[in-house]
N, C-alpha and C positions, 0 to 999 in steps of 0.2 A: 473963592468958590462961587459957583453960580447959585444965586439965591433960590431960583426956581427948582434946581436939582435938590438942594437941601430941603426945601419944603415938601417936595414929592417923596424924598427919602423918609422924612419924619412921618408923613401920612402912611407910607408903606409899613413902617414899624407899628403904628397905631392899628392898622388893619390886621397885622399878623400877631400882635401881642396876645390877644385872647386865645389863640390856638396853641401857645407854648407856655410851659411852666418855667420860664427863664427870662432873664433880662435880655432884650434884643439890642444889639448895636452892630456896627459894621462887621466886626470879627465874628459875632454869633451868626449873622446872616450868611457870611462866606462859608462858615462851618456847615450850616443847614443845607446850603446848596451842594456842598461836597457830599454830605451824607445822602442827599436825594439822588445825586448822580451816580454814586457808587452802587446803590441798590441794596445795601445790606440793612437798611433801616437804622433806627436809633439803637445804639449800643455804646459801650465804653470803647474808646479808641486810644491808642498810645499817642504820645506827642508826635512821633514820626508819622504815624498814620494820619493824624490831623493835618500835618504839613503837606503830606502827599495829596490829601483831598483838596487842599486849597490852591496848590501851585502846579498841578499836573492835569493832563487830559487823559481820559480813559482810552486804553489801547485794546486790551483783550482780557479774557479770563483764562486762567490756566486749568489743568485737569482737576484741581481741587476747588475750582470755582472762585479762586482769589483773583481780584482785579489787578491788572497791571496798567501802568500809566506812562505817558511820554511827557517830558518836560515841555511846557508851552513855550512859545518863542519869547525871548526876553523883551521886556518893555523898554522903551527908551528911558534914559535917566530922567526921573521925575522927582520933584521935591515932595514932601509929605502931603502938602495941600493938594497938589495936582494929582497925586496917586489916589488920595481919598475921593476926590471928585470923580475920577475915572472909575473907581470901584463902585461908587454909589450909582453912577449911571448904568453900569453893567448889571448891578443887582436889581435895579428897578426894571430894566429890560428883561432880565431872567424871569422875575415873578410875573410879569405881564405875559411873556411868551408861554410860560407854563400854565397860564390861566388861573393862577392863585389869586390874582387881583386883576382888575381892568384898568386901563389907562384913565377912564373916567373917574374911578375911585381916587385917583391920585392927582386930579386937577387942582391947580392952585387958585 
């Protein structure tokens, strides 16, 4: 794993930790991104809903305002280390793009 990405990811966790009453790790941040993107806010989700939030892209809302998703394009075969690195880079980019943190906050 890229040492710089890992340092930036740990700094991101430290910046976000005071805002949430939960331990933050890779899975927790993926979940928080899904909750943010679906737009329902924080609530209890079933295991299947959690999986949908993490692996699908928003498509549309039905007449009852429930979101519908499309499966994202499959990733190339990656080992666990490569997958974690890719996810951490994407999470860092997401939180910067949404302006929850700045790139400067995560400088190593």
